[in-house]
Each structure stands twice: as structure tokens, then as C-alpha cells.
C-alpha positions as CSV (number, residue, x, y, z in Angstrom):
1,M,-51.5,-46.2,41.2
2,Q,-48.7,-45.0,44.2
3,R,-46.0,-43.1,42.6
4,K,-42.6,-43.1,45.1
5,L,-41.0,-40.2,46.3
6,R,-37.3,-40.2,44.7
7,R,-35.1,-37.6,46.1
8,S,-33.2,-35.3,43.6
9,K,-29.6,-35.3,43.4
10,P,-28.6,-32.4,45.8
11,E,-30.8,-33.9,48.7
12,A,-29.4,-37.2,48.1
13,L,-25.9,-35.8,48.4
14,A,-27.1,-33.7,51.5
15,S,-28.8,-36.5,53.5
16,F,-25.3,-38.7,52.6
17,I,-23.2,-35.9,53.9
18,I,-25.2,-35.5,57.1
19,T,-25.4,-39.0,58.0
20,S,-21.5,-39.5,57.3
21,L,-21.0,-36.8,60.1
22,M,-22.8,-37.8,62.0
23,A,-20.9,-41.3,62.4
24,G,-18.1,-39.8,62.2
25,V,-19.1,-37.6,65.6
26,L,-19.9,-41.1,66.8
27,T,-17.0,-42.4,65.9
28,V,-15.0,-39.9,67.6
29,G,-16.7,-39.6,70.5
30,I,-15.8,-43.4,71.6
31,L,-12.5,-43.3,70.8
32,P,-10.2,-42.8,74.1
33,V,-8.6,-39.0,73.6
34,P,-4.7,-39.2,74.3
35,D,-3.4,-37.3,77.5
36,A,-1.4,-34.5,76.7
37,A,0.5,-35.0,79.8
38,A,1.1,-38.6,78.7
39,K,3.6,-37.1,75.9
40,I,5.7,-35.0,78.3
41,K,9.0,-36.5,79.1
42,C,10.9,-35.4,82.3
43,N,14.3,-35.9,83.4
44,G,14.2,-34.9,87.2
45,A,12.4,-31.0,87.3
46,Y,13.3,-30.8,83.5
47,Q,11.4,-31.2,80.7
48,V,13.2,-33.2,77.8
49,I,12.4,-31.5,74.2
50,K,13.6,-33.2,71.0
51,G,16.5,-31.1,69.5
52,A,16.6,-28.3,72.4
53,G,17.7,-30.8,75.1
54,E,16.1,-30.2,78.9
55,I,14.3,-26.8,79.8
56,A,12.7,-26.5,83.2
57,T,9.1,-26.6,83.3
58,P,6.6,-26.5,85.9
59,Y,4.7,-29.9,84.6
60,C,8.3,-31.7,85.4
61,G,9.1,-29.2,88.7
62,D,5.8,-30.5,90.6
63,N,6.7,-34.4,89.5
64,Y,9.7,-34.3,91.0
65,L,9.0,-32.0,93.9
66,A,6.8,-34.9,94.8
67,R,8.8,-37.6,94.1
68,V,11.6,-36.0,96.5
69,A,8.5,-35.5,99.3
70,R,8.0,-39.0,99.3
71,D,11.7,-39.5,99.1
72,F,10.8,-37.8,102.8
73,G,7.8,-40.1,103.9
74,V,5.1,-37.1,102.5
75,R,2.2,-39.0,101.0
76,V,1.4,-36.3,98.2
77,S,0.9,-36.9,94.4
78,A,2.6,-34.6,91.7
79,K,-1.4,-34.1,90.5
80,T,-2.6,-32.6,94.0
81,I,1.0,-30.6,94.1
82,R,-0.1,-29.1,90.9
83,N,-3.7,-28.6,91.5
84,N,-3.5,-27.4,94.7
85,P,-1.0,-24.6,95.5
86,N,-1.4,-24.6,99.4
87,K,-0.4,-28.3,99.4
88,K,2.7,-27.0,97.2
89,E,3.6,-24.6,99.6
90,E,3.1,-26.9,102.4
91,V,5.5,-29.6,100.9
92,C,8.0,-26.8,100.7
93,R,8.0,-25.7,103.5
94,L,8.7,-29.6,104.5
95,V,10.9,-30.4,102.0
96,G,12.3,-27.1,100.5
97,Y,15.3,-27.0,101.8
98,D,16.6,-30.2,99.9
99,I,19.2,-29.2,97.5
100,R,17.6,-30.9,94.8
101,V,14.4,-28.8,95.3
102,Q,15.3,-25.6,96.2
103,D,14.5,-23.9,93.0
104,I,11.1,-25.3,92.5
105,C,10.5,-24.3,96.2
106,A,12.0,-20.4,96.3
107,G,9.6,-18.2,97.5
108,L,7.4,-21.1,99.5
109,R,9.5,-22.3,102.2
110,G,8.1,-19.8,104.6
111,D,11.4,-18.0,105.1
112,D,13.7,-16.4,102.8
113,G,15.8,-19.3,101.4
114,G,18.5,-17.9,102.7
115,R,18.7,-14.9,100.5
116,S,18.1,-12.4,103.4
117,G,21.9,-10.9,103.0
118,R,23.0,-11.6,106.7
119,N,24.8,-14.1,107.8
């Protein structure tokens, strides 16, 4: 006569928990993760914050710089400006004199930004 092996209650519970956790991990791995940047709302060079108004942030500033550069005919994306400081400096040398991006490009234009004190 063959005897069936039965798990004890703690072993059965542990097996259930491990199986459930593995299924949960697989499910989470399949679901798309929302991009943090998709939640950031910009108004020009300023980030819109609920309850606080607008504040200047590098993320929104880079987006705005890319938009102004495209207005001048420069083919550049905001992602490129964020990830490549040399490209940002190059774009600032080209369009940094524009009043819309003077603050964003301060120190990157290759000149002193009109701050030399000379007339």
C-alpha cells in the first residue's frame, strides 16, 4: 500500500505564499511602468506645481530651450539637451541671446552675458 505524502500546514502555507509572490512579480514585470517625466507639467521654462504655482526647474528649462532652438531652425530635442551638456552649450551659443532663454543659458553662451560691467 502506497502512502500519500501530505504537507504540513506550515509547508502548505509557505508554498502558497511563494507561489503567490512569484505570480505577483511576474505580473508587475509585465505591466508598463509610468514614466516620471510624463507627470511633469511645464509652462514655458517653469514647472507647474499644484498649490505652489510655478517654479523654474532644469527639466522644464531644457524643454523650453529646445523649443526656442527649434524656432530658430536648430534640430534638437529636449532629451538631447538634458543628456548632453556640450549640445546644450552649443545651442546656447546659437540662441542664448534670445530674451526667452537668457536665464537658462547664463554662463553657457561663450560670452559674459552682458555682465562685464563695460559700457
